C-alpha positions in Angstrom: 113.3 111.5 98.8 114.8 109.0 101.4 113.6 108.4 104.8 117.1 108.0 106.1 120.4 108.7 104.5 123.6 107.3 106.1 126.9 108.9 105.3 129.7 106.2 105.9 129.6 102.8 104.6 131.9 101.2 107.2 130.6 98.7 109.8 128.6 101.5 111.7 126.9 102.7 108.6 126.1 99.4 107.3 124.7 98.2 110.7 122.5 101.4 110.9 121.2 100.7 107.5 120.1 97.1 108.4 118.1 98.4 111.4 116.4 101.5 109.4 115.5 99.2 106.5 114.1 96.5 108.7 112.1 99.2 110.3 110.4 100.0 106.9 112.3 103.2 106.2 113.7 103.8 102.6 117.4 103.9 103.2 120.3 105.3 101.3 123.9 104.8 102.2 126.7 107.0 100.9 130.4 106.5 101.5 133.7 106.9 99.6 135.4 103.7 101.1 135.1 101.2 104.0 136.9 103.3 106.6 139.9 102.2 108.7 138.7 98.5 108.9 139.2 98.1 105.3 142.9 97.8 105.6 142.8 95.4 108.8 144.8 92.2 107.8 143.2 90.0 110.4 139.9 90.1 112.3 139.2 87.5 114.8 137.7 89.0 117.8 134.4 90.0 116.4 131.0 88.7 117.6 129.6 85.8 115.2 132.8 85.0 113.4 133.9 81.4 113.4 137.2 82.0 111.6 139.5 84.9 111.1 139.0 87.2 107.9 140.2 90.5 106.6 138.7 93.7 107.2 137.8 94.1 103.6 136.0 90.7 103.6 134.1 91.7 106.8 133.0 94.9 104.9 132.0 93.0 101.8 129.9 90.6 104.0 128.0 93.7 105.4 127.6 95.2 101.9 126.2 92.1 100.5 123.7 91.8 103.6 122.5 95.4 103.0 122.1 94.6 99.2 120.0 91.7 100.0 117.6 93.9 101.7 117.7 96.2 98.7 119.5 99.0 100.4 120.9 101.4 97.9 124.6 102.0 98.4 126.3 104.9 96.7 130.2 105.1 96.3 130.7 109.0 96.4 132.2 111.7 98.4 129.8 114.0 100.4 131.0 117.7 99.9 128.1 119.6 101.5 125.0 119.3 103.4 122.2 121.7 103.7 119.2 121.6 105.9 116.2 123.3 103.9 112.9 121.5 105.0 114.7 118.3 104.4 118.4 117.4 104.2 120.1 118.1 100.9 123.2 115.9 100.6 125.5 117.1 97.9 128.2 114.6 96.6 131.0 115.1 93.8 128.4 113.5 91.4 124.8 114.1 92.6 122.3 115.6 95.3 120.2 113.5 97.3 117.3 114.6 99.6 116.5 112.9 102.9 114.0 113.4 105.9 116.9 112.2 108.3 120.6 111.8 108.4 122.8 109.5 110.3 126.6 110.4 110.2 128.7 107.0 110.6 131.9 108.5 109.3 134.2 107.1 112.0 137.0 108.9 113.3 140.7 109.6 112.8 143.1 107.3 114.7 145.1 109.2 117.4 148.6 108.5 118.2 149.5 108.7 121.9 151.9 111.3 122.7 154.7 109.2 124.1 158.3 110.5 123.7 160.5 108.2 121.7 163.4 108.9 124.0 161.6 107.5 127.1 161.1 103.9 125.8 162.2 101.1 127.8 
């Protein structure tokens, strides 16, 4: 059983895992991809970066940092969560148990409702 399971392996999930692991908690990350950031062509306005890099490169840096702390990272899709004395996280391939659950799944991008006929 894990102390903390984080669903989502984008920047929020990876960042949360660094804090929980450094706090001495046995941490698991489950995610199917790196989220919206993965497709970004160029990131240059992010704290601590001295040169531009792709979203995929930034995600890989975070994953490497988590792996250096021995945080387990599973690539899989969560299909159900049950709360029965602990959280039971069901994925397509396995079931995991955890005392605590953090959802870091991001959000869908929203397109503003601007009429195309009213463009300047």
